[in-house]
C-alpha positions as CSV (number, residue, x, y, z in Angstrom):
1,L,-30.6,23.2,-48.1
2,P,-33.8,24.7,-46.9
3,T,-35.3,24.2,-50.6
4,A,-33.9,20.7,-51.0
5,A,-36.7,19.1,-48.7
6,D,-37.4,16.1,-51.1
7,R,-33.7,15.4,-51.7
8,K,-31.7,12.5,-50.1
9,Y,-28.2,12.9,-49.2
10,S,-25.6,10.1,-48.6
11,W,-23.5,10.3,-45.6
12,D,-20.6,11.4,-47.8
13,E,-22.5,14.2,-49.3
14,A,-23.8,15.4,-45.9
15,R,-20.0,15.4,-44.6
16,D,-19.0,17.2,-47.5
17,T,-21.7,19.9,-47.4
18,V,-21.1,20.4,-43.7
19,L,-17.3,20.6,-44.0
20,G,-17.6,23.0,-47.2
21,A,-19.9,25.2,-45.2
22,Y,-17.5,25.4,-42.2
23,G,-14.6,25.7,-44.4
24,A,-16.0,28.7,-46.2
25,F,-16.7,30.4,-42.7
26,N,-13.4,29.4,-41.2
27,P,-10.8,26.6,-42.5
28,D,-9.9,25.9,-38.9
29,M,-13.5,25.1,-38.0
30,A,-13.6,22.6,-41.0
31,D,-10.3,21.0,-39.7
32,I,-11.8,20.4,-36.2
33,A,-15.1,19.2,-37.5
34,K,-13.4,16.9,-39.9
35,Q,-11.7,15.0,-37.0
36,F,-15.2,13.9,-35.8
37,F,-15.7,12.0,-39.2
38,D,-12.2,10.7,-39.4
39,K,-12.2,9.5,-35.7
40,R,-15.7,8.3,-35.8
41,W,-16.7,10.4,-32.9
42,I,-20.5,10.5,-34.5
43,D,-23.0,8.0,-34.0
44,A,-25.3,8.5,-36.8
45,P,-26.8,5.4,-38.2
46,P,-30.5,4.7,-36.6
47,T,-30.5,1.6,-34.9
48,A,-33.2,-0.5,-33.0
49,G,-33.4,0.9,-29.6
50,K,-31.6,4.1,-30.3
51,D,-33.5,7.2,-29.0
52,S,-34.5,10.0,-31.5
53,G,-33.2,13.3,-31.3
54,A,-29.5,14.6,-31.6
55,F,-27.1,16.0,-29.1
56,A,-23.3,16.8,-28.8
57,H,-22.1,15.2,-25.4
58,P,-19.8,17.5,-23.6
59,T,-16.7,16.0,-21.6
60,V,-13.9,17.2,-19.7
61,P,-11.1,19.3,-21.4
62,S,-8.9,16.3,-21.8
63,A,-11.2,14.2,-23.8
64,H,-13.1,15.0,-27.1
65,P,-17.0,15.3,-27.3
66,Y,-19.2,12.6,-29.0
67,I,-22.2,13.5,-31.4
68,L,-25.5,11.4,-31.3
69,L,-28.0,11.8,-34.1
70,N,-30.3,9.7,-36.4
71,F,-29.2,10.3,-40.0
72,H,-31.9,9.3,-42.6
73,G,-30.4,11.5,-45.3
74,R,-32.8,14.4,-45.3
75,S,-31.9,17.9,-45.6
76,R,-32.9,18.5,-42.0
77,D,-30.5,15.6,-41.0
78,V,-27.7,17.5,-42.8
79,M,-28.6,20.7,-40.9
80,T,-28.9,18.9,-37.7
81,L,-25.3,17.4,-38.3
82,A,-23.9,21.0,-38.8
83,H,-25.7,22.2,-35.8
84,E,-24.2,19.5,-33.6
85,L,-20.9,20.0,-34.8
86,G,-21.0,23.7,-34.1
């Protein structure tokens, strides 16, 4: 990804790239990360009034975390998505 600065990624390509990287490291990590996509625990579309930046919001052990980011399809956004999921 670092050499793909001008390439645009769709959300599906970003998801597949991140899950593939996690899966190559540890399939269990990919399974956990996949839940965030499947259960819509990621707020990614840029919208009016939404702050810039990205973060994973921690919660109590009985609840899952949420991820907030602004996905524009850049390689940096794909790397940010992977970072926040990790």
